[in-house]
C-alpha positions in Angstrom: 0.0 0.0 0.0 1.2 3.5 -0.8 0.4 5.8 2.1 0.3 9.6 1.7 0.1 12.2 4.4 -2.2 11.2 7.3 -4.2 14.2 8.5 -6.6 14.6 11.4 -10.2 15.4 10.2 -13.0 17.0 12.2 -11.0 16.6 15.4 -13.4 13.9 16.7 -11.5 12.9 19.8 -12.3 10.5 22.6 -10.1 10.8 25.7 -10.2 9.0 29.1 -7.8 7.9 31.7 -7.0 4.8 29.6 -7.1 5.9 26.0 -7.1 8.6 23.4 -8.8 8.1 20.1 -8.9 10.4 17.1 -10.4 10.0 13.6 -8.1 10.7 10.6 -7.9 9.9 6.9 -5.1 9.0 4.5 -4.5 8.7 0.8 -4.4 5.1 -0.4 -3.2 4.4 -3.9 -3.8 0.7 -3.7 -5.9 -0.8 -6.6 -4.5 1.5 -9.2 -6.1 4.8 -8.0 -6.2 7.2 -5.1 -8.9 7.1 -2.5 -9.5 8.6 0.9 -9.5 6.0 3.7 -11.0 6.9 7.0 -8.8 5.8 9.9 -9.0 5.5 13.7 -5.8 6.2 15.7 -6.1 4.7 19.2 -3.5 5.1 22.0 -4.1 3.5 25.3 -2.0 3.5 28.5 -1.7 -0.3 28.6 0.1 -0.3 25.2 -2.1 -3.1 23.9 -2.0 -1.9 20.3 0.4 -4.6 19.3 -1.7 -7.4 20.7 -4.8 -6.0 19.0 -2.9 -5.8 15.7 -1.7 -9.4 16.0 -5.1 -10.7 16.9 -6.7 -8.9 14.0 -4.0 -10.3 11.6 -4.6 -13.9 12.8 -8.4 -13.6 12.5 -8.4 -12.0 9.1 -6.0 -14.6 7.9 -8.4 -17.3 9.2 -11.2 -15.9 7.0 -12.7 -12.9 8.8 -11.4 -10.4 6.3 -14.4 -10.0 4.0 -18.2 -9.5 4.1 -20.4 -10.4 5.8 -18.3 -11.0 8.9 -15.0 -9.4 9.4 -12.6 -7.9 11.9 -11.3 -4.4 11.2 -8.2 -4.0 9.0 -5.2 -2.7 10.9 -2.5 -0.6 9.3 0.3 -0.6 11.9 1.3 0.3 15.4 3.5 3.2 16.3 6.5 2.4 18.6 4.8 4.5 21.3 1.8 2.1 21.1 -0.7 3.9 18.9 -2.8 1.5 16.8 -3.9 2.6 13.3 -7.0 0.9 11.8 -9.5 1.6 9.1 -12.7 3.1 10.3 -15.4 0.4 10.4 -18.3 0.7 8.0 -21.8 1.4 9.4 -22.6 2.4 12.9 -22.2 0.8 16.4 -24.6 -1.9 17.4 -25.3 0.2 20.5 -27.5 2.4 18.3 -29.7 -0.6 17.4 -30.3 -2.2 20.8 -33.9 -1.3 20.7 -36.4 -0.2 18.1 -37.3 -1.8 14.7 -33.7 -2.8 13.9 -33.0 -4.6 17.2 -34.0 -8.1 15.9 -31.9 -7.8 12.8 -29.0 -6.5 14.8 -29.2 -9.5 17.2 -29.2 -12.0 14.3 -26.2 -10.3 12.7 -24.2 -10.4 15.9 -25.1 -14.1 16.5 -24.1 -14.8 12.9 -20.7 -13.2 13.5 -20.2 -15.0 16.8 -20.9 -18.5 15.5 -18.5 -18.0 12.6 -15.8 -16.6 15.0 -16.1 -19.6 17.3 -15.4 -21.9 14.3 -12.4 -20.2 12.7 -9.1 -22.1 12.9 -7.2 -19.1 14.4 -4.6 -19.8 17.0 -4.8 -16.8 19.4 -3.0 -16.4 22.7 -4.6 -18.4 25.5 -6.0 -16.1 28.1 -5.4 -16.6 31.8 -8.1 -18.3 33.9 -10.6 -15.7 35.1 -11.5 -17.5 38.3 -9.0 -15.9 40.7 -9.4 -12.5 38.9 -13.2 -12.5 39.4 -12.9 -13.5 43.1 -10.4 -10.7 43.7 -12.8 -8.3 42.0 -15.7 -9.5 44.1 -13.6 -9.0 47.3 -12.7 -5.4 46.2 -16.3 -4.7 45.3 -17.4 -6.0 48.8 -15.0 -3.5 50.4 -16.4 -0.8 48.3 -20.0 -1.7 49.1 -19.2 -1.9 52.8 -18.0 1.7 52.8 -20.1 3.4 50.1 -23.0 1.2 48.8 -24.3 -0.9 51.7 -27.6 -1.6 50.0 -25.7 -3.8 47.6 -23.4 -5.7 50.0 -25.7 -8.6 50.7 -26.4 -9.2 47.0 -22.7 -9.0 46.2 -21.8 -11.5 49.0 -24.5 -13.9 47.8 -23.3 -13.6 44.2 -19.7 -14.4 45.3 -20.9 -17.5 47.1 -22.8 -18.7 44.1 -20.1 -17.9 41.5 -17.0 -19.3 43.2 -17.7 -23.0 42.5 -19.0 -22.3 39.0 -16.3 -20.1 37.4 -14.0 -22.8 36.2 -15.3 -24.6 33.1 -15.0 -28.3 32.9 -11.6 -29.6 31.7 -13.4 -31.1 28.7 -14.6 -27.6 27.4 -12.8 -26.8 24.1 -11.4 -23.3 23.9 -12.4 -21.3 20.8 -11.4 -18.0 19.3 -13.0 -15.1 21.2 -13.1 -11.4 21.0 -12.9 -10.9 24.8 -14.7 -7.5 24.8 -17.8 -8.1 22.6 -19.9 -5.1 23.7 -22.3 -3.0 21.6 -19.7 -0.3 20.9 -17.2 -2.7 19.5 -19.5 -4.1 16.9 -20.3 -2.1 13.7 -23.3 -3.0 11.6 -23.9 -1.8 8.0 -27.0 -2.4 5.9 -29.2 -4.0 8.5 -31.9 -4.4 5.8 -29.6 -6.6 3.8 -29.4 -10.4 4.2 -26.9 -10.7 5.7 -25.7 -7.2 6.8 -22.0 -6.4 7.1 -20.6 -7.0 10.6 -17.2 -5.5 11.5 -15.7 -5.9 15.0 -13.1 -3.5 16.4 -10.8 -3.3 19.5 -9.2 -6.8 19.5 -7.1 -5.9 22.6 -8.5 -8.8 24.6 -8.9 -11.4 21.8 -7.7 -14.9 22.7 -8.8 -18.5 23.2 -11.7 -18.6 25.6 -14.5 -21.0 26.6 -17.4 -20.5 24.1 -19.7 -19.0 26.8 -17.5 -15.9 27.4 -18.3 -13.7 24.4 -22.0 -14.5 24.4 -22.3 -14.0 28.2 -20.4 -10.7 28.1 -22.5 -9.4 25.2 -25.8 -10.2 27.0 -24.6 -8.3 30.0 -23.4 -5.4 28.0 -26.7 -5.0 26.2 -28.2 -4.2 29.6 -25.4 -2.1 30.9 -24.7 -0.1 27.7 -28.4 0.4 27.0 -28.9 1.6 30.5 -26.1 4.2 30.1 -27.9 5.3 26.9 -31.2 5.7 28.8 -33.0 3.0 26.8 -36.1 1.2 28.3 -35.2 -1.7 30.5 -37.9 -4.0 29.2 -36.7 -3.6 25.6 -33.1 -4.1 26.6 -34.1 -7.3 28.4 -35.9 -8.5 25.3 -32.9 -7.8 23.2 -30.6 -9.6 25.7 -32.9 -12.6 25.8 -33.2 -12.6 22.0 -29.4 -12.8 21.7 -29.2 -15.7 24.1 -32.1 -17.5 22.4 -30.8 -17.0 18.9 -27.3 -18.2 19.8 -28.6 -21.4 21.3 -31.1 -22.0 18.5 -28.3 -21.6 15.9 -26.1 -24.2 17.4 -23.9 -22.1 19.6 -21.3 -24.1 21.4 -22.0 -22.9 24.9 -24.9 -24.3 27.0 -27.3 -22.3 29.1 -25.6 -23.0 32.4 -22.2 -21.8 31.2 -23.8 -18.7 29.5 -25.4 -17.8 32.8 -22.1 -18.1 34.6 -20.4 -15.8 32.1 -23.3 -13.3 32.2 -22.8 -13.1 36.0 -19.0 -12.9 35.7 -19.4 -10.1 33.2 -21.5 -8.1 35.6 -18.7 -8.4 38.2 -16.2 -7.2 35.6 -18.4 -4.2 34.6 -19.1 -3.2 38.2 -15.4 -3.4 39.1 -14.4 -1.3 36.1 -17.1 1.4 36.7 -16.8 1.7 40.4 -13.1 0.9 41.1 -11.0 0.6 37.9 -12.3 3.6 35.9 -14.3 5.1 38.7 -17.2 7.5 38.5 -20.0 4.9 38.1 -23.2 5.2 40.0 -23.2 3.4 43.3 -26.9 2.4 42.9 -25.8 0.1 40.0 -24.1 -2.3 42.3 -27.2 -3.6 44.0 -29.2 -3.7 40.8 -26.7 -5.6 38.7 -25.5 -7.9 41.5 -29.1 -9.0 42.1 -29.8 -9.5 38.4 -26.6 -11.6 38.2 -27.8 -13.9 40.9 -31.2 -14.2 39.3 -29.5 -15.2 35.9 -27.5 -17.8 37.7 -30.6 -19.2 39.3 -33.0 -18.9 36.3 -31.0 -18.6 33.2 -32.8 -16.7 30.4 -36.0 -16.8 32.5 -34.6 -13.9 34.5 -34.4 -11.8 31.4 -38.0 -12.8 30.4 -39.2 -11.6 33.9 -37.3 -8.4 33.5 -38.9 -7.8 30.1 -42.3 -8.3 31.7 -41.5 -6.0 34.6 -42.1 -8.8 37.1 -38.7 -8.8 38.9 
């Protein structure tokens, strides 16, 4: 590829404690002519750009480099850690969690996930999440004891339920996983098409995981992300339940029990990030999400059906 000058456009910038992201464009003379290519330049404090680039390379080489299911194309990593990728086509799944496109969006995401879990990519094995999750639960319990006592009981009960369930059986085969499959990391284009184009971004946490991890995390993040966006809880619960049901009906590799465990684990991860890691999250969320996590462990997708009916 011939690359001309890279210039920042419109100064669309996202900055937080952990990352800075800007949009830019470059001149690409590949294919015999010049074209403008929209880019995203992402720099994070953990210097995970190289890992994301390598994961994207492996997954694209395994077949996820073309419609309808693909991972974003990477264009290199600066020595300081800034990852350069093409800008994904379409718009984030987060904008289609509810409303008339919600069902098509769910089916598109499930289509991508089932293909991802079948690709022959060899990604880095990720460390077991058991000890990490228990450590996060202990830190959340300390936080709750000091600042959110209404959630302490639910959190302690969740820890007791999760502890013996976190480790998957030794017979579970690890598969390629995104590791951070939430609605802002999935772009959908042409939802009216069959199938639409699905492009995933931010491969920082990609690796070999148990099959339930990505689907469980995505179910949790429909509820959390949608709540942050102010969307109706009943519609979010229906979307989360639809994702669960579609994955199972289309032959997803994870069973309901393991999905429930990963939904609950994801709530712990999100709460820890929002209240302790990143900080600034609402304390009231601790009791709400901890209780829902225990209900999912107890009832599986039935807990989401009750939430959709408003009978929790």
